[in-house]
C-alpha positions in Angstrom: 0.0 0.0 0.1 1.3 3.4 -1.0 1.3 6.2 1.7 2.0 9.9 1.4 2.6 12.2 4.5 1.8 15.6 4.8 3.4 17.6 7.9 5.2 20.5 8.8 8.9 21.1 9.2 9.3 20.8 12.8 12.5 18.9 14.0 11.6 19.2 17.9 8.1 17.9 18.0 7.1 16.3 14.9 10.1 14.7 13.6 10.0 11.9 16.6 6.7 10.4 15.0 8.5 10.0 11.8 11.8 8.6 13.3 9.8 5.9 15.2 7.5 5.1 12.2 10.4 4.9 9.7 12.5 2.7 12.0 9.7 0.1 12.6 7.4 0.4 9.6 9.3 1.8 6.6 9.8 -1.8 5.2 6.0 -2.7 5.7 4.4 0.2 3.5 5.6 2.1 0.4 6.1 5.8 1.2 5.8 7.9 -1.9 6.6 11.4 -0.6 6.8 13.2 2.9 5.7 16.7 2.0 6.6 19.3 4.7 5.0 22.8 5.2 6.3 25.7 6.8 6.2 25.3 10.5 2.9 26.5 11.9 2.0 27.3 8.1 0.7 30.8 7.5 1.0 31.9 11.3 3.2 35.0 11.6 6.5 34.7 13.0 6.0 37.7 15.4 2.7 36.4 16.6 4.3 32.8 16.9 7.2 34.2 19.0 4.7 36.2 21.3 2.7 32.9 22.0 5.8 30.7 22.8 7.0 33.4 25.0 3.7 33.4 26.9 3.7 29.5 26.9 7.6 28.6 27.7 8.9 31.9 29.2 12.0 33.6 28.0 14.3 30.9 29.3 12.1 28.1 27.7 12.4 29.8 24.5 16.0 30.2 24.4 16.3 26.4 25.3 14.3 25.6 22.2 16.1 28.2 20.0 19.3 26.4 21.2 17.7 22.8 20.1 16.4 24.2 17.0 20.0 25.4 16.1 21.8 22.5 17.1 19.4 20.2 14.9 20.0 22.7 12.1 23.7 22.1 12.5 23.7 18.3 12.9 21.1 18.0 10.1 24.3 19.0 7.7 25.9 15.6 8.4 25.1 12.3 6.9 23.2 9.7 8.8 22.3 6.3 7.8 19.6 3.8 8.7 21.3 2.8 11.9 21.4 6.2 13.4 20.0 6.4 16.9 18.6 10.0 16.1 18.1 12.3 13.2 18.0 16.0 13.2 15.7 16.9 10.1 13.2 15.6 7.6 15.9 15.6 4.8 18.2 13.6 6.8 15.9 10.9 7.8 14.2 10.5 4.4 17.7 10.3 2.5 18.6 7.6 5.0 15.4 5.6 4.1 15.6 6.5 0.4 12.1 8.5 0.7 11.1 11.8 -1.5 11.0 14.6 0.9 9.7 18.1 -0.4 9.0 21.7 0.9 5.6 22.5 0.1 3.4 26.0 0.6 -0.1 25.4 0.5 -1.0 21.6 -0.1 -4.3 22.9 -1.4 -2.8 24.5 -4.2 -3.3 23.0 -8.0 0.4 22.4 -8.4 0.6 20.1 -5.5 -2.6 18.4 -6.3 -1.3 17.6 -9.7 1.9 16.2 -8.4 -0.1 13.9 -5.8 -2.3 12.6 -8.7 0.8 11.4 -10.5 2.3 9.9 -7.4 -1.0 8.1 -6.7 -1.0 7.2 -3.0 -3.5 4.8 -1.8 -3.6 7.0 1.7 -3.0 10.3 2.5 -1.7 10.7 6.1 -1.7 13.9 7.9 0.5 14.5 10.7 0.3 18.0 12.1 -0.2 19.6 8.8 -0.8 23.2 9.5 -3.3 23.6 6.8 -7.2 22.7 6.9 -7.2 20.4 3.7 -10.0 20.8 1.2 -12.3 18.6 -0.7 -10.2 18.2 -3.7 -7.3 16.9 -1.8 -9.3 14.9 0.7 -10.7 12.8 -2.3 -7.5 12.0 -4.1 -6.4 8.8 -2.2 -8.8 6.0 -3.0 -8.4 4.6 0.3 -9.1 7.7 2.0 -7.2 10.6 3.9 -6.8 10.2 7.6 -5.2 12.4 10.3 -3.7 11.6 13.8 -5.1 14.0 16.6 -3.4 13.7 20.3 -7.0 14.1 22.1 -10.0 11.9 22.5 -12.1 13.4 20.0 -14.8 15.1 19.7 -13.1 16.6 23.0 -10.0 18.9 22.7 -10.4 19.7 18.8 -8.2 22.2 17.3 -4.6 23.3 18.4 -2.5 22.4 21.3 -4.6 19.5 22.4 -1.7 17.9 24.7 -1.5 21.6 26.6 -5.3 21.5 27.1 -5.4 18.0 28.4 -2.9 18.8 30.9 -4.5 22.4 31.7 -7.9 20.6 32.5 -6.1 18.4 35.0 -6.5 14.9 32.9 -4.3 12.3 34.1 -4.1 10.7 30.4 -3.7 12.2 27.2 -5.9 11.0 24.3 -5.2 10.2 20.9 -7.6 9.7 17.9 -6.9 8.7 14.0 -9.6 9.7 12.0 -10.7 10.0 8.4 -10.4 13.7 7.5 -13.4 15.8 6.3 -13.5 19.6 5.3 -14.3 20.3 9.0 -11.6 20.1 11.3 -11.1 17.0 13.6 -14.7 15.7 12.8 -14.3 12.8 10.6 -15.1 9.1 11.6 -12.7 7.8 14.1 -10.4 4.7 13.0 -8.8 4.4 16.4 -8.6 5.8 19.7 -6.3 5.3 22.7 -4.8 6.9 25.9 -1.2 7.4 27.3 -0.6 7.9 31.2 0.9 11.5 31.9 3.8 10.7 34.1 4.0 12.5 37.3 5.7 15.8 37.0 6.1 15.3 33.2 6.5 18.8 31.2 4.3 19.5 28.2 7.7 19.5 25.9 8.4 16.0 27.1 4.8 14.6 26.8 4.3 15.8 23.3 7.6 14.2 22.1 6.6 11.0 23.9 3.0 11.0 22.5 4.4 11.6 18.9 6.3 8.3 19.2 3.3 6.4 20.6 1.4 7.6 17.8 3.6 6.2 15.2 2.7 2.9 16.4 -1.0 3.5 16.4 -0.7 4.9 13.0 0.9 1.5 11.5 -1.9 -0.5 13.0 -4.5 1.6 11.5 -2.9 1.5 8.2 -2.5 -2.3 8.5 -6.3 -2.4 9.0 -7.0 0.0 5.7 -4.7 -2.2 3.6 -6.6 -5.3 4.6 -10.1 -3.3 4.3 -10.7 -4.4 7.8 -11.0 -0.7 9.2 -14.2 -0.1 11.3 -14.8 3.6 11.2 -16.8 4.9 14.3 -19.0 8.2 14.0 -18.0 10.8 16.7 -20.8 12.4 18.8 -20.5 15.9 17.5 -22.9 17.1 19.8 -20.6 17.1 22.4 -16.7 17.8 22.5 -14.6 21.0 23.1 -12.5 23.2 20.6 -9.4 25.0 21.7 -6.8 27.6 20.0 -3.3 28.4 21.0 -3.3 29.5 24.7 -3.4 33.1 25.6 -0.9 34.5 28.1 -3.4 34.2 31.2 -4.1 30.7 30.1 -0.3 30.0 30.1 0.2 31.3 33.6 -2.6 29.7 34.8 -0.9 26.3 33.5 2.2 27.3 35.5 0.0 28.2 38.7 -1.6 24.6 38.4 1.8 23.3 38.8 2.7 22.2 35.3 5.7 23.0 33.4 6.1 23.6 29.6 9.7 22.6 29.4 
């Protein structure tokens, strides 16, 4: 079965999913391409910096910037399939002989034409920062699926891991679902949970949950390939939706004893 991935170029929080998936499952599925959008899509860099400062504080942002810069430097070195860690999507994809491409908006006609030529059976979104529209959602014959780290229909939208910690959840959820034009509302293919460790930071939990999600995604893709997947409709009369946390919400997060990093 041929798979195409849509994601964003984030070596800190999104790349761990792909490291785990490639290491364990690259030989099981044919990956036509990994298409990487700009981190956070169209979000302005100034606005993003302000939001990160609210969430992580100046020392935390400094740590993130240092890690980001180190990743960019280490990504210049060649790495084989036996590497313990990768530092960029390009480095990982080169090691596994998978095509990787930077894309703007995946809804654009040029991207759609390229995807038609590659003809994947399934399109998989992993933190793609764009809302995918009907033309692209209908291209893959076995469907377009998304992984969302929350128990949908609850915690739809942005930063679901933050909001689950903010509301005192002891577990973080995960939903793999078919995509529809409305955000996080397609039929669920798998739902799972993972314990939040005592004292665990948001930073650590996001990266750990991404690796867990890679194994859940492989399970779903096997079912899709075998035509044994059983979609379950979400109760859309319930649920919650969140955006990026505001400054006061980030402060409340810390007052409740949680750490962002």
